[in-house]
C-alpha positions in Angstrom: 103.8 93.5 112.9 105.2 94.3 116.4 102.5 95.2 118.8 99.3 94.9 116.7 98.2 91.6 118.2 96.7 93.2 121.4 94.1 95.1 119.5 93.4 92.3 117.0 92.9 89.9 119.9 90.4 92.3 121.5 88.5 92.7 118.3 88.5 89.0 117.3 87.1 88.1 120.7 84.0 90.3 120.6 80.8 88.4 120.6 79.3 90.6 117.9 79.8 89.7 114.2 81.4 93.0 113.5 84.3 92.4 115.9 86.1 89.6 114.0 85.2 91.3 110.8 86.9 94.5 112.0 90.0 92.6 113.1 90.3 91.1 109.6 89.8 94.5 107.9 92.4 96.1 110.1 94.8 93.3 109.4 94.3 93.8 105.6 95.2 97.5 105.9 98.3 96.7 107.9 99.4 93.9 105.6 98.5 95.5 102.3 97.4 99.1 102.7 99.4 100.7 99.9 98.5 97.8 97.6 94.8 98.1 98.3 95.1 101.9 97.9 96.8 101.5 94.5 94.3 99.0 93.2 91.3 101.1 94.3 92.8 104.3 92.9 93.5 102.7 89.5 90.1 101.2 89.3 88.2 104.3 90.4 90.1 106.8 88.4 90.2 104.7 85.3 86.5 104.2 85.4 85.7 107.9 86.0 88.5 109.7 84.1 89.3 107.0 81.4 86.5 108.2 79.0 87.8 111.8 79.4 91.5 111.3 78.7 91.4 108.3 76.5 92.9 104.8 76.6 96.6 105.8 76.0 96.6 108.4 78.8 94.9 106.0 81.1 97.5 103.3 80.3 100.3 105.7 81.0 98.7 106.7 84.4 98.2 103.1 85.4 101.7 102.0 84.4 103.3 104.9 86.2 101.5 104.0 89.4 102.5 100.3 89.0 106.2 101.4 88.7 105.9 103.6 91.8 104.4 100.7 93.8 106.8 98.1 92.7 110.0 100.2 93.0 109.0 101.3 96.5 108.2 97.8 97.7 111.5 96.3 96.4 113.7 99.1 97.7 112.2 99.3 101.2 111.6 95.6 102.0 115.0 94.9 103.5 115.2 98.2 105.4 111.8 97.8 106.9 112.4 94.2 107.9 115.5 95.1 109.9 113.8 98.2 111.3 110.7 96.4 112.6 112.9 93.7 114.1 114.8 96.4 116.0 111.5 98.0 116.9 110.2 94.7 118.4 113.4 94.5 120.5 112.9 98.0 121.8 109.3 97.5 122.6 110.1 94.2 124.4 112.8 95.9 126.5 110.6 99.0 127.1 113.2 101.3 125.6 110.5 103.7 124.4 112.9 106.7 124.2 114.7 105.0 121.3 111.6 104.5 119.2 111.3 107.9 117.6 114.9 107.9 116.5 114.5 104.4 115.2 111.5 105.5 113.1 113.4 108.5 111.7 116.5 106.4 110.9 114.4 103.8 109.1 112.6 106.5 107.1 116.0 107.9 106.0 117.2 104.4 105.0 114.0 103.7 103.1 114.2 107.1 101.4 117.8 106.6 100.3 117.2 103.1 99.0 114.1 104.1 97.1 115.8 107.1 95.6 118.7 105.0 94.4 116.6 102.3 92.9 113.9 104.5 91.3 116.6 106.8 89.8 118.5 103.9 88.4 115.4 102.4 86.8 113.6 105.5 85.6 116.6 107.6 84.6 119.5 105.2 84.1 117.9 102.1 82.6 114.8 103.5 80.9 114.1 106.1 78.3 111.4 107.8 80.3 110.2 111.4 79.8 111.6 113.8 82.4 108.3 114.7 84.0 107.3 111.1 84.3 110.6 110.1 85.8 110.4 113.0 88.3 106.9 112.0 89.5 107.8 108.4 89.5 110.8 109.0 91.8 108.9 111.3 94.1 106.0 108.9 94.2 108.2 106.0 95.0 109.7 108.0 97.8 106.3 108.7 99.3 105.1 105.1 99.0 108.3 103.9 100.5 107.9 106.1 103.5 104.3 105.0 103.7 105.4 101.4 103.9 107.6 102.4 106.9 104.9 104.4 108.6 102.4 101.6 108.2 104.9 99.0 109.6 105.7 101.1 112.6 102.2 102.2 113.3 101.3 98.6 114.0 102.9 99.4 117.4 100.4 102.2 118.0 97.3 100.0 117.4 95.3 103.1 116.5 93.3 101.3 113.8 90.5 103.9 113.7 92.9 106.6 112.5 94.7 104.2 110.1 91.4 103.5 108.4 90.5 107.2 108.4 93.9 108.1 107.0 93.5 105.7 104.1 89.9 106.8 103.4 90.9 110.5 103.3 94.0 109.8 101.3 92.1 107.8 98.7 89.4 110.4 98.4 91.9 113.2 98.1 94.2 111.4 95.7 91.3 110.2 93.5 89.7 113.6 93.5 93.0 115.3 92.5 93.7 112.8 89.8 90.1 113.1 88.3 90.4 116.9 88.5 93.7 116.7 86.6 92.0 114.6 84.0 89.1 117.0 83.5 91.6 119.9 83.3 93.5 118.0 80.6 96.7 118.1 82.5 97.8 114.7 81.4 98.4 111.3 82.9 101.6 112.4 84.8 99.6 115.0 86.6 97.0 112.4 87.4 99.6 110.2 89.0 100.9 113.2 90.9 97.4 113.7 92.3 97.4 110.1 93.6 100.8 110.6 95.2 99.3 113.6 97.1 96.9 111.1 98.6 99.8 108.9 99.6 101.4 112.0 101.2 98.3 112.7 103.3 98.2 109.1 104.6 101.9 109.2 105.5 101.7 112.5 107.3 98.6 111.4 109.3 100.2 108.1 110.3 103.5 109.8 111.2 101.7 112.4 113.4 99.9 109.6 115.3 103.0 107.6 115.7 105.1 110.5 117.0 102.3 111.5 119.4 102.3 108.0 120.8 106.1 108.1 121.4 106.8 111.7 122.4 110.3 111.3 123.7 112.5 113.7 121.7 115.2 112.4 119.4 118.5 114.3 119.9 120.5 112.2 117.4 120.0 109.4 114.9 123.3 107.9 115.8 122.1 105.3 118.3 119.2 104.2 116.0 121.5 104.0 113.1 124.0 101.9 115.1 121.2 99.6 116.3 120.0 99.0 112.7 123.6 98.3 111.5 124.1 95.9 114.4 121.0 94.0 113.6 122.0 93.9 109.9 125.4 92.5 110.8 123.8 90.0 113.1 121.1 88.9 110.7 122.0 89.8 107.1 120.0 86.8 105.8 116.9 88.6 107.2 117.4 91.5 104.9 118.4 89.3 101.9 115.3 87.2 102.4 113.1 90.3 102.5 114.6 91.7 99.4 114.3 88.4 97.5 110.7 88.1 98.7 109.8 91.6 97.3 111.6 90.8 94.0 109.7 87.6 93.8 106.4 89.4 93.7 107.5 91.3 90.5 110.1 89.2 88.8 107.7 87.4 86.4 106.2 90.8 85.4 109.6 92.3 84.7 110.6 89.3 82.5 107.4 89.5 80.5 107.7 93.3 80.1 111.0 92.8 78.4 109.7 90.0 76.2 107.7 89.9 73.0 104.5 90.9 74.8 106.0 94.1 76.3 104.6 97.5 75.1 105.9 101.0 75.6 103.5 103.8 76.7 103.8 107.4 75.7 105.9 108.3 78.8 108.5 105.6 77.8 107.6 103.0 80.4 107.3 99.4 79.4 104.5 97.1 80.5 102.6 94.0 79.2 98.9 94.7 79.6 97.8 91.3 78.2 99.7 89.7 81.1 99.6 92.3 83.8 95.8 92.8 84.1 94.7 89.2 84.6 97.7 88.6 87.0 96.7 91.6 89.1 93.1 90.3 89.3 94.4 86.9 90.3 96.5 88.5 93.0 93.5 90.0 94.6 92.4 86.6 95.8 95.2 86.6 98.3 94.1 89.6 100.2 91.3 88.0 102.3 93.5 85.0 103.2 96.5 87.3 103.9 94.4 89.4 106.3 93.2 86.2 108.1 96.8 85.0 108.3 98.0 88.3 109.9 95.0 88.1 112.4 95.8 84.5 113.3 99.5 85.1 113.5 99.0 87.9 116.0 96.2 86.3 118.0 96.0 82.5 118.4 99.5 81.7 117.2 101.0 84.5 119.3 99.3 83.2 122.4 100.7 79.7 122.0 104.1 81.1 121.1 104.1 83.4 124.1 102.9 80.6 126.4 105.9 78.5 125.3 108.5 81.1 126.0 106.7 82.1 129.3 107.1 78.4 130.4 110.8 78.6 129.7 111.2 81.9 131.5 109.4 80.4 134.6 111.7 77.4 134.6 108.9 74.9 133.9 109.6 71.2 133.7 110.7 69.6 130.5 107.3 67.8 130.2 105.5 71.1 130.5 107.7 72.8 127.9 107.2 69.9 125.5 103.4 70.2 126.0 103.7 73.9 125.1 105.6 72.9 121.9 103.0 70.4 120.9 100.2 72.9 121.5 102.1 75.5 119.5 102.7 73.1 116.6 99.0 72.0 116.7 97.8 75.6 116.7 100.1 76.5 113.8 99.0 73.6 111.7 95.3 74.3 112.5 95.8 77.9 111.4 97.6 76.9 108.2 94.8 74.4 107.3 92.1 76.9 108.0 93.5 79.7 106.0 94.5 77.5 103.1 90.9 76.2 103.0 89.7 79.8 102.5 92.3 80.4 99.8 91.5 77.2 98.0 87.8 78.1 98.1 88.6 81.6 96.6 90.8 80.0 93.9 88.0 77.5 92.9 85.5 80.4 92.7 87.8 82.3 90.4 88.4 79.3 88.2 84.6 78.7 87.9 83.6 82.3 87.4 86.6 83.3 85.2 84.4 84.2 82.1 82.3 86.5 84.3 85.4 88.1 85.9 86.8 88.8 82.4 83.7 90.9 81.7 83.6 92.5 85.2 87.2 93.7 85.0 87.0 94.6 81.3 89.6 92.0 80.2 89.8 90.1 76.9 88.7 86.5 76.7 92.1 85.6 75.3 93.4 86.4 78.8 91.3 83.8 80.6 94.0 81.2 80.7 96.4 83.7 82.3 93.7 84.5 84.9 93.2 80.9 85.8 96.9 80.0 85.9 97.6 83.2 88.0 94.9 82.2 90.5 96.3 78.7 90.9 99.8 80.2 91.2 98.6 82.7 93.8 97.2 79.9 95.9 100.5 78.1 96.1 102.5 81.4 96.4 100.4 82.2 99.4 101.3 78.8 100.9 105.0 79.6 100.3 104.6 83.0 102.0 102.9 81.5 105.0 105.5 78.7 105.4 108.5 81.1 105.1 106.9 83.6 107.4 106.6 81.0 110.2 110.2 79.9 109.4 111.4 83.5 109.9 109.3 83.8 113.0 111.4 81.2 114.6 114.6 83.0 113.6 115.7 80.5 110.9 116.7 83.5 108.8 119.2 81.7 106.6 116.6 79.1 105.6 114.1 81.9 105.0 116.5 83.8 102.7 117.6 80.6 100.9 113.9 79.7 100.1 113.1 83.2 98.8 116.3 83.3 96.7 115.4 79.9 95.2 111.8 81.0 94.5 112.9 84.2 92.8 115.6 82.4 90.7 113.2 79.7 89.6 110.5 82.2 88.8 112.8 84.3 86.6 114.0 81.2 84.8 110.6 79.6 84.3 109.0 82.8 83.1 111.9 83.4 80.7 111.3 80.0 79.2 107.7 80.8 78.3 108.0 84.5 77.7 108.2 84.0 73.9 105.5 81.4 73.7 101.8 81.7 73.1 99.7 84.1 75.2 97.7 81.2 76.6 100.8 79.7 78.3 102.4 82.9 79.4 101.6 82.4 83.1 102.7 78.7 83.0 106.2 79.7 84.4 104.6 81.5 87.3 102.1 78.8 88.1 104.7 75.9 87.9 107.2 77.8 90.1 104.6 78.6 92.8 103.2 75.0 92.9 106.7 73.5 93.1 108.1 75.9 95.7 104.9 76.2 97.6 104.7 72.4 98.2 108.5 72.1 98.8 108.4 74.9 101.5 106.2 72.6 103.7 109.2 70.4 104.4 111.5 73.0 106.0 108.4 74.6 107.6 107.5 71.3 109.4 111.2 70.7 110.2 111.5 74.1 111.9 108.2 73.7 113.7 109.2 70.3 115.1 112.7 71.3 116.2 111.8 74.4 118.2 113.3 73.1 121.4 116.6 72.4 119.7 116.6 75.8 118.1 115.9 77.6 121.4 118.1 75.6 123.7 121.0 74.6 121.4 120.9 76.7 118.3 120.7 80.0 120.2 123.7 79.1 122.3 126.1 78.5 119.4 127.2 80.7 116.6 125.6 83.9 115.3 122.0 84.5 114.5 120.6 82.1 112.0 
């Protein structure tokens, strides 16, 4: 999120009501733009083209997009985490001439990782039709590069064009997919149309980013070396990012390969009875996630920056400790405020679950999964917030260990209930999120209360944590 805080602070401090609302909306796009795009595209195209192509084709289209999104997220997470860390260092040192090469090198790394993973899953491990595998691999490449562009464009702070790019991409992708449906070209062509929308967004954001950093890139060698140096210095950062992305999808993968898994015409496996209510439950996280990004890059950043500015100016120990206490208080206030919003959303979903079942065209036998998924999403969000703050203070080994533990527990707990009744299918997800979400508060508070030790002692000994 390097660099986006300046614009978010400006928006959030506007006296008008629309200022803070715009800050939250921009933060939502930065944090979950491709996710929102995929959800809106599936909902819009299924509603318009579903009656034309039928339920089977709509299911194939929807599942192919889900595979594209999940594969791109998992493959690119560690590369983007390392790339944005190096980007933040370059911006801090004002090495603007290195940024274009860094962007291109990160794109190459993400493209290679996405190609390897998507080809392995869609060609090596699955019996997927050739045209579906081809579109899936190409689509995963596009979305993977879009994740990179979105992360780097946070430094540009050109939110107007980010919003316009997503609006145009969604309109173009949905239009092409609906056109393919009416022309009877099939679900794979519909998914290809949506991927064209992803391409438009990527090209727009890349053009804006390169225009902001016009220094030519003669070679990718220095950028590649910087990425590898950061990876060698902080391998736990990449491991934690990978485990975090896998943790988002691990329960779905386990259920897909259980007794509730179904195979669509293209050969892809999914579990619609589990997936649909869980995706609806995950939507409750988006408002709180946007608020968290806004707070992280505004009020928290200010207290964080004030603390390190006091150190750089050789302030007294009492003054530095005052800054630490202020930063701790601001962090806890932010956590309590955002969790209050998330708890409220969770309670609303629990109370209105029967109505949501009808709104999203689900089955009433899925209502328990929706409720368990909403409770799980609440505590998974708490886990995400806690571990993000831990990573912010460079406790990368602890960050990686927590995410590895979460993913392992999620896989094990979901496997235990994957053959049980439908009503308890989300019990593994919910129990893991509750347990690890609450447990993550202990290391979170420990890191927060030992900031001085980590800065003055921890950074002076050994490698990066």
